[in-house]
Kinemage of the C-alpha trace (Angstrom):
@kinemage 1
@onewidth
@group {chain A} dominant
@subgroup {mainchain}
@vectorlist {calphas} color= white
{ca met a 1} P -43.653 -4.797 16.355
{ca thr a 2} L -41.648 -2.748 18.700
{ca lys a 3} L -38.878 -0.207 18.224
{ca ala a 4} L -36.429 -2.624 18.574
{ca glu a 5} L -37.630 -4.944 15.960
{ca ala a 6} L -38.086 -1.927 14.000
{ca gly a 7} L -34.693 -1.237 14.254
{ca gln a 8} L -33.058 -4.517 13.846
{ca ala a 9} L -35.676 -4.988 10.612
{ca gly a 10} L -34.442 -1.604 8.930
{ca arg a 11} L -31.081 -2.299 9.779
{ca glu a 12} L -31.323 -5.822 7.733
{ca gln a 13} L -32.397 -4.112 5.216
{ca arg a 14} L -30.069 -1.525 4.243
{ca thr a 15} L -27.732 -4.089 4.336
{ca gly a 16} L -29.239 -6.737 2.966
{ca pro a 17} L -28.868 -10.760 3.271
{ca leu a 18} L -25.879 -10.615 0.760
{ca arg a 19} L -23.984 -8.504 2.786
{ca gln a 20} L -24.609 -10.407 6.177
{ca ala a 21} L -23.553 -13.405 4.076
{ca gly a 22} L -20.029 -11.840 3.353
{ca glu a 23} L -19.137 -10.736 6.411
{ca gly a 24} L -19.985 -14.608 7.751
{ca ala a 25} L -17.455 -15.229 4.990
{ca arg a 26} L -14.743 -12.601 6.021
{ca gln a 27} L -15.025 -13.847 9.436
{ca gln a 28} L -14.255 -17.644 8.704
{ca ala a 29} L -11.404 -16.231 6.104
{ca arg a 30} L -9.558 -14.237 8.902
{ca ala a 31} L -10.474 -17.393 11.546
{ca gln a 32} L -8.621 -19.529 9.597
{ca gly a 33} L -5.603 -16.859 9.203
{ca arg a 34} L -5.884 -16.400 5.091
{ca gly a 35} L -6.900 -12.941 5.775
{ca ser a 36} L -8.742 -11.261 2.984
{ca gly a 37} L -7.519 -7.825 2.985
{ca trp a 38} L -4.949 -6.764 0.510
{ca lys a 39} L -2.946 -5.296 3.138
{ca glu a 40} L -1.343 -8.583 3.698
{ca arg a 41} L -1.292 -9.759 -0.208
{ca glu a 42} L 0.685 -6.218 -0.395
{ca met a 43} L 3.291 -7.335 2.448
{ca lys a 44} L 3.767 -10.613 0.804
{ca glu a 45} L 4.374 -9.275 -1.996
{ca thr a 46} L 6.883 -6.778 -1.396
{ca glu a 47} L 8.789 -8.358 1.957
{ca glu a 48} L 11.664 -5.966 0.913
{ca lys a 49} L 11.793 -2.283 2.763
{ca val a 50} L 10.471 0.375 0.478
{ca leu a 51} L 11.791 4.038 1.142
{ca thr a 52} L 9.989 7.202 0.691
{ca ala a 53} L 11.456 9.763 -1.861
{ca arg a 54} L 12.614 12.290 1.693
{ca glu a 55} L 14.369 8.854 2.731
{ca val a 56} L 15.995 7.844 -0.935
{ca ala a 57} L 17.315 11.553 -1.174
{ca glu a 58} L 18.845 11.522 1.995
{ca arg a 59} L 20.582 8.301 1.301
{ca leu a 60} L 22.056 10.049 -2.175
{ca gly a 61} L 22.600 13.046 -0.730
{ca val a 62} L 20.359 15.175 -2.931
{ca ser a 63} L 17.463 17.452 -2.639
{ca glu a 64} L 13.457 15.698 -2.902
{ca phe a 65} L 13.029 17.509 -6.011
{ca met a 66} L 16.328 15.868 -7.596
{ca ile a 67} L 14.659 12.551 -6.936
{ca leu a 68} L 11.275 14.092 -8.804
{ca leu a 69} L 13.322 14.763 -11.892
{ca his a 70} L 14.929 11.351 -11.978
{ca val a 71} L 11.239 9.817 -11.551
{ca thr a 72} L 9.423 12.214 -14.178
{ca thr a 73} L 12.544 11.398 -16.945
{ca gly a 74} L 12.093 7.382 -15.936
{ca ala a 75} L 15.595 6.934 -14.687
{ca leu a 76} L 14.039 6.225 -11.522
{ca pro a 77} L 11.307 3.329 -10.716
{ca cys a 78} L 8.825 3.839 -8.345
{ca arg a 79} L 5.268 3.205 -7.381
{ca arg a 80} L 2.604 5.556 -6.752
{ca leu a 81} L 0.402 5.897 -4.258
{ca pro a 82} L -3.484 6.349 -4.684
{ca gly a 83} L -3.050 9.630 -3.084
{ca gly a 84} L 0.096 10.617 -4.880
{ca gly a 85} L 2.878 9.581 -2.572
{ca leu a 86} L 5.992 7.812 -4.078
{ca arg a 87} L 7.850 5.083 -3.037
{ca phe a 88} L 11.087 3.233 -3.788
{ca thr a 89} L 12.483 -0.416 -3.394
{ca glu a 90} L 15.424 -1.312 -2.385
{ca gln a 91} L 16.713 -2.818 -5.594
{ca asp a 92} L 15.365 -0.158 -7.506
{ca leu a 93} L 17.805 2.453 -5.864
{ca thr a 94} L 20.515 -0.123 -5.898
{ca lys a 95} L 19.789 -0.883 -9.668
{ca phe a 96} L 19.524 3.234 -10.398
{ca gln a 97} L 22.868 4.218 -8.329
{ca glu a 98} L 24.927 1.036 -10.179
{ca glu a 99} L 23.310 3.095 -13.719
{ca glu a 100} L 23.913 6.453 -13.063
{ca gly a 101} L 27.029 6.087 -10.829
{ca cys a 102} L 25.944 7.357 -7.609
{ca arg a 103} L 28.235 6.413 -4.312
{ca asn a 104} L 25.895 5.717 -1.294
{ca lys a 105} L 26.055 9.207 1.184
{ca gly a 106} L 24.139 7.320 3.901
């Protein structure tokens, strides 16, 4: 067995036949335009623009700290990202403005 063959055998052993079969299925799905990633599904589910805490604060004319206070009290709904970031939808921001009597400064 040559070094190249030994290296190939080692890679196959580490990845295994199931992993290799899975790659083929993912490639086939992508070729058919189905996509297998969560990003595509997430983008389809949330077609409206999402805002960061800074963008929301600028629109309302308040500090980011005030936005975080509204989030912790439950007055302003948001999505929490795995890294701890917050994202707000336009719909939630509009609803918050109507309930709290805020006006759009931006």
